[in-house]
C-alpha positions as CSV (number, residue, x, y, z in Angstrom):
1,M,-0.6,13.3,-57.5
2,T,-0.4,17.0,-57.0
3,A,0.7,18.8,-53.9
4,A,-2.9,19.9,-53.3
5,A,-4.2,16.3,-53.5
6,V,-1.5,15.2,-51.0
7,E,-2.5,17.9,-48.6
8,G,-6.1,16.8,-49.0
9,V,-5.2,13.2,-48.1
10,R,-3.2,14.3,-45.1
11,S,-6.0,16.5,-43.8
12,H,-8.4,13.5,-43.6
13,R,-6.0,11.3,-41.7
14,A,-7.5,10.2,-38.4
15,V,-5.9,11.6,-35.2
16,V,-5.0,8.8,-32.8
17,R,-5.9,9.8,-29.3
18,P,-4.1,8.2,-26.3
19,V,-6.0,5.8,-24.1
20,P,-7.6,7.7,-21.2
21,L,-5.9,7.3,-17.9
22,T,-9.3,6.4,-16.2
23,R,-9.6,3.5,-18.6
24,I,-6.1,2.2,-17.8
25,I,-6.9,2.5,-14.1
26,A,-10.1,0.5,-14.6
27,V,-8.2,-2.2,-16.5
28,E,-5.5,-2.4,-13.8
29,L,-8.2,-2.7,-11.1
30,R,-9.8,-5.5,-13.1
31,K,-6.5,-7.3,-13.5
32,M,-6.0,-7.4,-9.8
33,F,-9.2,-9.5,-9.4
34,D,-9.0,-11.5,-12.6
35,T,-6.7,-14.3,-11.3
36,R,-7.5,-16.6,-8.4
37,S,-4.4,-15.6,-6.5
38,G,-5.2,-11.9,-6.9
39,F,-8.8,-12.3,-5.9
40,W,-8.1,-14.4,-2.8
41,L,-5.2,-12.1,-1.8
42,I,-7.5,-9.1,-1.8
43,A,-10.3,-11.2,-0.2
44,S,-8.0,-12.2,2.6
45,I,-8.0,-8.6,3.7
46,A,-11.7,-9.0,4.7
47,I,-11.2,-12.5,6.0
48,T,-8.3,-11.6,8.3
49,A,-10.1,-8.5,9.5
50,V,-13.1,-10.6,10.5
51,L,-10.8,-13.2,12.2
52,A,-8.9,-10.4,14.1
53,A,-12.2,-8.9,15.3
54,A,-13.4,-12.3,16.4
55,G,-10.1,-12.9,18.3
56,V,-10.5,-9.6,20.2
57,I,-14.1,-10.6,21.2
58,L,-13.0,-14.0,22.4
59,F,-9.7,-13.3,24.1
60,A,-9.5,-9.7,25.1
61,E,-10.3,-8.5,28.6
62,H,-13.7,-6.8,28.9
63,D,-12.1,-3.5,29.8
64,Q,-10.1,-3.7,26.6
65,L,-13.1,-4.0,24.3
66,T,-12.7,-0.6,22.7
67,Y,-12.8,0.5,19.1
68,S,-9.0,1.3,19.1
69,T,-8.3,-2.3,20.3
70,F,-10.3,-3.7,17.3
71,A,-8.5,-1.3,14.9
72,T,-5.1,-2.2,16.2
73,A,-5.8,-6.0,16.0
74,I,-7.1,-5.6,12.4
75,R,-4.1,-3.6,11.4
76,F,-1.5,-6.4,11.8
77,P,-2.7,-8.7,9.0
78,V,-3.9,-5.9,6.7
79,V,-0.6,-4.0,6.9
80,I,1.2,-7.1,5.6
81,I,-1.3,-8.0,2.9
82,L,-1.7,-4.5,1.3
83,P,2.0,-4.1,0.2
84,L,1.9,-7.6,-1.3
85,V,-1.1,-6.5,-3.4
86,A,0.9,-3.5,-4.7
87,I,4.0,-5.7,-5.3
88,L,2.1,-8.2,-7.4
89,A,0.3,-5.4,-9.3
90,V,3.7,-4.3,-10.7
91,T,5.7,-7.5,-10.9
92,S,3.0,-9.4,-12.7
93,E,3.9,-7.6,-15.9
94,W,7.4,-9.3,-15.8
95,S,6.8,-12.5,-13.8
96,Q,3.7,-13.5,-15.9
97,R,5.3,-12.0,-19.2
98,T,2.3,-9.8,-19.9
99,G,4.5,-6.7,-20.1
100,L,5.1,-6.9,-23.8
101,T,1.3,-6.9,-24.5
102,T,0.6,-4.1,-21.9
103,F,3.4,-1.8,-23.1
104,T,2.5,-2.4,-26.8
105,L,-1.1,-1.4,-26.2
106,V,-0.1,1.6,-24.1
107,P,3.5,2.4,-25.1
108,H,3.8,5.2,-22.5
109,R,5.2,3.2,-19.5
110,G,4.8,6.1,-17.1
111,R,1.0,6.1,-17.6
112,I,0.9,2.3,-16.9
113,I,2.9,2.7,-13.7
114,T,0.8,5.7,-12.7
115,A,-2.4,3.7,-13.2
116,K,-1.0,0.8,-11.2
117,A,-0.1,3.2,-8.3
118,I,-3.6,4.8,-8.4
119,S,-5.4,1.5,-8.5
120,S,-3.3,0.2,-5.6
121,V,-4.1,3.2,-3.5
122,V,-7.8,2.8,-4.4
123,I,-7.7,-0.8,-3.1
124,A,-6.0,0.4,0.1
125,I,-8.6,3.1,0.7
126,A,-11.4,0.6,0.1
127,A,-9.7,-1.9,2.4
128,M,-9.5,0.8,5.1
129,A,-13.2,1.5,4.8
130,L,-13.9,-2.2,5.1
131,T,-11.7,-2.6,8.1
132,F,-13.2,0.4,9.9
133,A,-16.6,-1.1,9.3
134,V,-15.5,-4.5,10.6
135,G,-14.0,-2.9,13.6
136,A,-17.2,-1.0,14.3
137,L,-19.3,-4.1,14.0
138,G,-16.9,-6.0,16.2
139,N,-17.1,-3.3,18.8
140,L,-20.9,-3.4,18.8
141,L,-21.0,-7.2,18.9
142,G,-18.3,-7.3,21.6
143,A,-20.2,-4.9,23.8
144,A,-23.5,-6.8,23.3
145,V,-22.0,-10.2,24.0
146,T,-20.0,-9.2,27.1
147,S,-22.5,-6.6,28.4
148,T,-19.9,-3.9,28.5
149,P,-20.3,-0.3,27.6
150,L,-19.5,0.8,24.1
151,V,-16.2,2.8,23.8
152,W,-15.5,4.8,20.7
153,D,-12.1,6.1,21.5
154,V,-10.8,7.0,18.0
155,T,-11.1,10.4,16.5
156,I,-11.5,11.3,12.8
157,T,-7.9,12.7,12.8
158,Q,-6.6,9.4,14.2
159,C,-8.5,7.5,11.5
160,L,-6.8,9.7,8.9
161,Y,-3.4,9.0,10.5
162,Y,-4.3,5.3,10.3
163,V,-5.2,5.5,6.6
164,L,-2.0,7.5,5.8
165,G,0.1,4.8,7.6
166,M,-1.5,2.0,5.6
167,V,-1.1,3.9,2.3
168,L,2.6,4.5,3.0
169,S,3.0,0.8,3.8
170,L,1.4,0.0,0.5
171,L,3.6,2.4,-1.4
172,I,6.7,0.8,0.1
173,G,5.5,-2.5,-1.5
174,F,4.8,-0.7,-4.7
175,M,8.3,0.8,-4.7
176,L,9.9,-2.6,-4.2
177,G,7.9,-4.0,-7.1
178,V,9.0,-1.1,-9.4
179,L,12.6,-1.4,-8.2
180,I,13.0,-5.2,-8.3
181,R,10.3,-6.2,-10.8
182,A,10.4,-9.8,-9.7
183,S,7.6,-11.2,-7.4
184,I,9.7,-13.4,-5.2
185,G,12.6,-10.9,-4.8
186,A,10.3,-8.0,-4.1
187,V,8.3,-10.0,-1.5
188,V,11.5,-11.1,0.3
189,A,12.8,-7.6,0.2
190,Y,9.6,-6.3,1.7
191,F,9.8,-8.8,4.7
192,V,13.5,-7.8,5.2
193,L,12.6,-4.1,5.2
194,T,9.5,-4.6,7.4
195,F,10.7,-7.2,9.9
196,L,14.5,-7.8,9.8
197,L,15.8,-4.3,9.5
198,P,13.6,-2.9,12.3
199,T,14.8,-5.7,14.6
200,I,18.4,-4.9,13.8
201,F,17.8,-1.2,14.4
202,S,16.1,-1.9,17.7
203,L,19.0,-4.0,18.9
204,L,21.4,-1.3,17.9
205,A,19.3,1.3,19.6
206,A,19.2,-0.8,22.8
207,G,23.0,-1.1,22.9
208,S,24.0,2.4,21.8
209,Q,22.8,5.7,23.0
210,W,23.8,7.6,19.8
211,F,21.9,5.2,17.6
212,H,18.9,5.4,19.9
213,T,18.8,9.1,19.1
214,L,19.3,8.4,15.4
215,Q,16.8,5.6,15.0
216,P,13.7,7.8,14.3
217,W,15.6,9.4,11.4
218,V,16.7,6.1,9.7
219,D,14.1,3.5,10.7
220,I,11.0,4.0,8.5
221,Q,8.9,1.5,10.5
222,F,9.8,3.2,13.8
223,A,9.0,6.6,12.3
224,Q,5.6,5.5,11.0
225,S,4.6,3.7,14.1
226,G,3.2,6.9,15.6
227,L,0.5,6.9,12.8
228,F,-1.0,3.8,14.4
229,V,-1.1,5.0,18.0
230,F,-4.5,6.2,18.9
231,D,-3.9,7.9,22.3
232,K,-1.9,10.9,21.1
233,S,-1.2,13.3,18.2
234,L,2.0,13.4,16.3
235,T,4.5,16.1,17.1
236,G,6.4,18.2,14.5
237,E,9.5,16.2,15.1
238,Q,7.6,12.9,14.4
239,W,6.3,14.4,11.1
240,A,9.9,15.3,10.3
241,N,11.0,11.7,11.0
242,I,8.3,10.4,8.7
243,G,9.3,12.8,6.0
244,V,13.1,12.1,6.2
245,T,12.7,8.3,6.3
246,G,10.1,8.5,3.6
247,I,12.5,10.3,1.3
248,V,15.4,7.8,2.0
249,W,13.4,4.6,2.0
250,L,10.6,5.4,-0.4
251,V,11.1,8.4,-2.7
252,L,14.7,7.9,-3.7
253,P,14.4,4.1,-4.4
254,M,11.1,4.8,-6.3
255,L,12.9,7.3,-8.6
256,V,15.7,4.7,-9.3
257,G,13.1,2.0,-10.0
258,L,11.1,4.3,-12.3
259,R,14.2,5.1,-14.3
260,M,15.0,1.4,-14.6
261,V,11.4,0.6,-15.7
262,M,11.5,3.3,-18.4
263,R,14.9,2.0,-19.8
264,A,14.5,-1.7,-19.3
265,E,13.9,-4.0,-22.2
266,V,10.5,-5.7,-22.1
267,K,10.6,-9.4,-23.2
């Protein structure tokens, strides 16, 4: 075979294009709903939102039947469930041993992790839209049942704060999934970070003035709590608290976890 013939063969070789990121995101979204556990975990967001709204109508004082009351009540179950969705979206590749297939079909691990992050945020935003709608319906129904005036006391800016807080909570779960890559370990770590550490920090702040001053800069739950308060806007210092704690508890561990994912052997 001559050199010209070889060049002719090479020129007709098909160019393999990478799988589009949008297709990977669509696949990751579908994988979240494909299993019974994944479907019911996401469905529980809507179920608990409805139950929380019903609880407000049944047990809250009439003067407390405001939109902010419904939004606050709905937040408590949703802010726990969303990070679990993100954790399982990542750890399923290792705990269910699907990682070998996934990373063989799409060998660029960074694109898989990016798609998982985007799909998790999409779920969070959709969940927020649903919870806002449930809160609005609960407010309308509560006012009709109790014959009290409608109170819409949440601004668009405060709704955006609320969404940001939920997305940050979800990303904390995503970070733990990337860092630990085991469902049980990541879930336990999430509850430690969300409930145990804030309790310890609060006890230290109550007993020590210097730690009371330091707490907003080291306690990510304390720093982000202002995003869910509907009666005031955040100050510059509060935004700084969110930024510093986010770097310490979210960005740096995420970078470590991403490096480990890129280098880890997939079995």
